C-alpha positions in Angstrom: -42.1 4.6 9.0 -44.2 4.4 6.3 -45.2 0.0 5.7 -43.9 0.4 1.7 -40.9 1.8 3.0 -40.1 -1.2 5.4 -41.8 -4.4 3.0 -39.0 -3.3 0.1 -36.1 -3.6 2.2 -33.3 -5.4 0.7 -31.0 -5.2 3.5 -32.2 -5.2 7.3 -29.4 -4.8 10.2 -30.0 -5.8 13.4 -28.8 -3.7 16.3 -27.8 -0.2 16.0 -24.3 -0.2 18.2 -21.3 1.1 16.6 -21.4 -2.2 14.0 -24.8 -2.1 13.4 -25.3 1.7 12.9 -21.9 2.0 11.0 -22.9 -0.7 8.9 -26.5 0.5 7.9 -25.2 4.2 7.3 -22.3 3.1 5.3 -24.6 0.9 3.2 -27.2 3.8 2.7 -24.3 6.2 1.6 -23.0 3.7 -1.1 -23.9 4.6 -5.0 -27.2 3.3 -6.0 -27.8 1.4 -2.5 -30.2 -1.0 -1.4 -33.2 0.1 1.0 -31.8 -0.6 4.3 -33.6 -0.8 7.3 -31.9 -0.5 11.1 -34.0 -2.9 13.8 -33.1 -1.1 17.2 -35.5 -0.8 20.2 -33.4 2.0 22.1 -34.0 5.8 21.3 -30.7 6.6 21.8 -27.1 5.6 20.4 -25.0 4.9 23.3 -20.8 5.5 22.7 -19.9 3.2 25.1 -16.3 4.3 25.0 -17.4 7.6 26.5 -19.8 6.5 29.2 -17.2 6.5 31.9 -17.0 10.7 31.1 -20.8 10.4 31.8 -20.6 8.8 35.0 -17.7 11.3 36.3 -19.5 14.6 35.0 -16.8 15.4 32.0 -19.1 15.0 29.7 -22.8 15.6 29.1 -25.8 13.2 27.9 -26.7 14.6 24.3 -22.9 14.5 23.8 -22.8 10.4 24.0 -26.0 9.3 23.7 -27.3 11.2 20.4 -31.1 10.2 19.7 -31.5 7.9 16.6 -33.5 10.2 14.6 -31.0 12.9 14.8 -28.2 10.5 13.3 -30.3 9.1 10.7 -31.9 12.2 9.2 -31.7 12.2 5.4 -29.5 9.2 5.6 -31.8 7.0 3.3 -32.1 4.6 6.5 -35.0 3.4 7.5 -35.2 3.1 11.5 -37.8 0.6 13.2 -37.9 1.3 16.9 -38.7 -2.3 17.1 -36.7 -5.6 18.8 -35.9 -8.6 16.9 -37.8 -11.7 18.5 -37.0 -14.4 15.5 -35.1 -14.9 12.5 -36.3 -17.7 10.1 -33.6 -18.1 7.4 -35.7 -20.0 5.3 -38.4 -17.6 4.8 -35.9 -15.1 5.1 -37.7 -12.6 7.6 -37.2 -11.1 10.9 -40.1 -10.8 13.3 -40.1 -8.1 15.5 -42.1 -6.9 19.0 -44.5 -5.3 17.1 -45.4 -8.6 15.1 -44.2 -7.3 11.6 -42.9 -10.4 9.2 -39.7 -8.3 8.2 -38.5 -9.8 4.9 -35.3 -9.4 4.0 -32.6 -10.0 0.7 -29.5 -10.2 3.5 -29.6 -9.5 7.1 -26.5 -8.3 9.4 -26.9 -9.5 12.9 -25.2 -6.6 15.2 -27.0 -7.3 18.4 -24.2 -6.7 20.7 -23.4 -8.9 23.8 -24.7 -8.9 27.7 -22.6 -9.2 30.6 -21.2 -12.6 31.0 -22.2 -14.4 34.6 -20.5 -17.7 33.9 -22.8 -19.2 35.9 -21.9 -17.6 39.3 -24.8 -17.4 41.6 -25.8 -13.9 42.6 -24.4 -12.0 39.9 -27.3 -11.0 37.8 -29.3 -10.4 41.0 -26.9 -8.4 43.1 -24.2 -7.0 40.5 -24.3 -4.0 39.0 -23.3 -3.9 35.2 -22.0 -0.7 32.7 -23.3 -1.1 29.6 -26.2 1.6 29.5 -27.3 5.0 30.8 -29.5 3.6 33.9 -26.7 1.8 34.9 -24.8 5.0 35.2 -27.9 6.6 36.8 -28.0 3.3 39.3 -24.1 4.4 39.9 -24.3 7.8 40.3 -26.8 7.1 43.0 -24.9 4.6 44.8 -21.7 7.0 44.8 -23.9 10.3 46.2 -25.3 7.6 48.5 -21.7 6.3 50.0 -20.3 10.2 49.7 -23.8 11.3 52.5 -23.6 8.3 54.8 -19.4 8.5 55.0 -19.9 4.9 57.0 -16.0 3.7 58.2 -14.7 0.8 55.6 -17.5 1.7 53.2 -16.6 -0.5 49.7 -17.1 -0.9 46.2 -15.8 -3.6 44.3 -14.9 -3.9 40.7 -14.9 -7.6 39.2 -12.4 -7.7 36.3 -9.1 -5.8 35.6 -9.5 -5.4 31.8 -10.0 -1.9 29.8 -13.7 -1.7 30.9 -12.7 -2.5 35.0 -9.6 -0.6 35.5 -11.1 2.7 33.6 -14.4 2.3 36.1 -12.6 1.8 39.1 -10.5 5.0 38.2 -13.5 7.2 37.7 -15.1 5.5 41.1 -12.1 6.6 43.1 -11.8 9.8 41.9 -15.5 10.6 42.6 -15.8 9.4 46.3 -12.7 11.0 46.9 -11.9 8.7 50.0 -15.7 8.1 50.9 -15.4 4.6 50.1 -12.5 1.8 49.2 -12.0 0.5 46.0 -11.2 -2.8 45.5 -10.5 -4.7 41.9 -10.8 -8.3 41.6 -9.2 -10.0 38.7 -9.3 -14.0 38.5 -5.6 -14.1 36.1 -2.3 -12.8 37.0 -2.1 -9.1 36.6 -4.4 -6.4 34.9 -5.1 -5.4 31.6 -3.9 -9.1 30.0 -3.3 -8.6 26.1 -2.5 -4.9 26.8 0.4 -2.5 25.3 3.2 -2.8 28.0 3.2 1.1 28.7 -0.6 1.4 28.8 -0.6 -1.4 31.8 2.2 0.3 33.7 0.6 3.4 33.5 -2.9 2.0 34.9 -1.1 0.4 37.9 0.7 3.3 38.7 -3.2 5.2 38.4 -4.3 2.8 40.8 -1.9 2.5 43.2 -1.8 6.6 43.5 -5.8 6.3 44.2 -5.3 3.3 47.1 -7.1 1.2 44.8 -6.0 -2.5 46.1 -5.8 -4.9 42.9 -6.5 -8.8 43.9 -5.1 -11.0 41.1 -5.4 -14.6 40.7 -8.7 -14.2 42.9 -12.3 -15.7 41.5 -15.6 -14.8 42.8 -17.6 -17.7 43.7 -20.8 -15.9 44.8 -22.2 -12.3 44.8 -24.4 -11.5 48.0 -26.6 -8.5 48.4 -24.0 -7.2 51.2 -20.8 -8.8 49.9 -19.3 -11.8 47.9 -17.6 -14.7 48.6 -13.9 -15.3 46.6 -11.4 -17.9 45.8 -7.6 -17.0 46.1 -4.9 -19.2 44.4 -6.5 -20.8 41.3 -9.4 -23.0 41.0 -8.5 -25.8 43.3 -7.5 -23.6 46.0 -9.0 -23.9 49.2 -8.5 -20.8 50.5 -12.0 -19.0 50.2 -12.7 -15.4 51.7 -15.9 -13.4 52.1 -15.4 -9.4 51.7 -18.4 -7.3 52.8 -19.3 -4.2 50.2 -21.6 -1.8 49.3 -21.8 -2.8 45.9 -19.9 -4.9 43.0 -19.5 -4.0 39.5 -19.6 -6.6 37.2 -17.0 -6.2 34.2 -15.8 -10.1 33.7 -16.5 -10.2 30.3 -19.2 -10.5 27.5 -21.2 -13.1 25.8 -23.4 -13.0 22.8 -27.0 -11.5 22.6 -28.2 -13.2 19.4 -32.0 -13.6 18.5 -33.5 -17.1 18.5 -33.0 -18.5 14.7 -35.4 -20.8 12.8 -34.1 -23.2 12.1 -31.7 -22.9 14.8 -27.6 -21.9 14.2 -24.7 -23.5 16.2 -23.2 -20.3 18.7 -19.9 -20.5 20.1 -19.1 -21.4 24.0 -20.3 -17.2 24.4 -23.4 -17.7 22.7 -22.2 -16.1 19.6 -23.0 -17.0 15.7 -19.6 -18.8 14.4 -19.0 -16.8 10.8 -16.2 -17.3 8.1 -13.4 -15.0 7.6 -15.6 -12.9 5.2 -17.9 -12.2 8.7 -20.4 -14.6 6.9 -22.3 -16.9 8.9 -21.5 -20.4 8.4 -24.2 -22.2 6.6 -25.9 -19.2 5.7 -24.6 -16.9 3.0 -27.2 -14.2 2.8 -26.8 -13.8 6.8 -24.1 -11.4 8.2 -22.6 -11.1 11.8 -20.4 -8.9 13.4 -19.4 -6.7 16.8 -19.8 -8.7 20.3 -22.6 -11.0 18.2 -20.0 -12.5 16.1 -16.8 -15.4 16.6 -15.0 -15.2 13.5 -11.3 -16.8 12.7 -8.3 -14.2 14.1 -5.1 -14.1 12.5 -3.1 -14.5 15.7 -3.3 -17.8 16.6 -2.2 -16.7 20.3 -5.2 -14.7 20.9 -9.0 -16.6 20.9 -10.8 -13.4 19.4 -11.0 -10.1 18.5 -11.2 -7.3 21.0 -14.4 -6.1 22.3 -13.5 -2.6 21.2 -15.3 0.0 19.2 -12.5 -0.1 16.6 -12.8 -3.4 15.7 -16.8 -2.8 15.4 -15.9 0.0 12.8 -13.6 -2.0 10.8 -15.8 -5.2 10.6 -18.8 -2.4 9.9 -16.4 -1.8 6.7 -15.8 -4.8 5.7 -19.5 -6.3 5.9 -20.9 -3.2 4.2 -18.6 -3.9 1.2 -19.0 -7.8 1.1 -22.7 -7.0 0.6 -21.7 -4.8 -2.1 -19.8 -7.7 -3.5 -22.8 -9.7 -3.0 -24.9 -8.5 -4.6 -22.7 -7.7 -8.0 -22.0 -11.6 -7.9 -18.4 -10.9 -6.6 -15.9 -12.5 -4.3 -15.9 -11.5 -0.5 -13.3 -10.2 1.3 -11.8 -11.1 4.4 -11.8 -9.3 7.3 -8.6 -8.5 8.7 -8.2 -6.4 11.9 -5.8 -3.2 12.1 -4.8 -2.4 15.3 -4.7 1.1 15.5 -3.7 1.0 19.6 -5.1 1.5 22.6 -6.5 4.6 24.6 -7.7 4.1 28.3 -9.1 6.5 30.9 -6.9 6.7 34.4 -9.4 9.3 36.4 -11.1 12.1 35.8 -8.8 14.4 33.3 -6.1 11.1 33.0 -5.9 8.8 30.1 -3.1 6.8 28.5 -2.6 5.9 24.8 -0.5 3.5 22.7 -0.5 3.5 18.9 -0.8 6.0 16.0 2.8 6.9 16.5 2.2 8.0 20.0 3.3 7.2 23.6 1.5 9.5 25.8 0.0 9.3 29.6 -1.4 12.3 32.0 -4.0 15.4 30.8 -2.4 15.7 27.4 -3.4 11.8 26.6 -6.8 12.6 27.7 -7.6 15.4 25.2 -6.4 13.6 22.6 -8.3 10.7 23.6 -11.5 12.7 23.2 -10.7 14.3 20.1 -10.3 10.8 18.7 -13.3 9.6 19.7 -15.2 12.9 18.8 -13.8 12.0 15.3 -15.6 8.5 15.4 -19.1 10.1 16.9 -21.5 8.9 14.2 -22.4 11.5 11.5 -20.7 14.9 10.7 -23.8 17.0 12.3 -23.1 14.9 15.7 -19.1 15.2 15.5 -19.9 19.4 15.3 -22.2 19.6 17.6 -19.9 18.0 20.6 -16.4 20.3 19.4 -18.8 23.2 19.7 -20.0 21.9 23.1 -16.4 21.2 24.3 -14.8 24.8 22.5 -18.0 26.7 24.3 -16.5 25.2 27.9 -13.0 26.3 27.1 -14.4 29.8 26.2 
């Protein structure tokens, strides 16, 4: 991008995921917008909720991972394909991977999260993650190898029985078609903690149908190249077990991925910037954070934080973009209030469950409705139309 455009930028958004991209687009689309710069090192936006469908071949790469140059064409957003190396809140500059010192009037940190390993030995070295196109390719190669080998007692282990772990284990079981056992390890007492009862019941049935073993009240103490060590029955239990497997996929939670700040700002126990109810970072009025990079007060005292979902990111993006406009005009900021629109889960190839939007639905109809709902959330009308056209061509 022309240096003059960058140097006059008033609002800089770091991170081009759901939260950051939508914040930038909404700011640029407002009347008389301030210049907006999006700092994002990746070439493609990744629609994470449909990453499971890319793994199974139900969707294509271009459908869930469009290029930023396509998404941002004509939007007014200046995209720099660079990484934020450091934020200086005193000089109001962001240092980028090219050595650029990028000034800002207001800064939005939407850098997402990384897999939380909880300090467990071997997770980083031996476990697969599932948050990128490269992760999909590695898992597809692993599935293909297991299908070709056809050795007895081949096994894949998914750690974490939250939404990601359940969706992933069902897809893997359908792809493997009996070539390997799939097991899910959950530290808590049940799968899908905090989910709707109907979706939890549908997920349990989906696991049973695919002969996926769910181990609850079981924690991982170490991951090795060919297996993992487990403790059953709680942290004080002496019930230890070694489980051999051909691969471990880690979905056991996220921590914040925040660039270094100068001077340093406090982070919560999960590495997230601590915000007030308006998603403003405490102590720095021109710095906002959202998505997996932000820890903000939650109205529900029984739940520690907002779910790490796309719908929360969308709603936070709307709140932050609105608050940046209010701030520019000297107006009071608005508190973020999450509106729970319901929950959708994929439960294998061509299957899903939905609770929300006035519906309780499972099976193939839920799968199609889920795809349509996500298509409506694709960033930008051109991408929505391209994806819709691709689906229509497949049906004809």
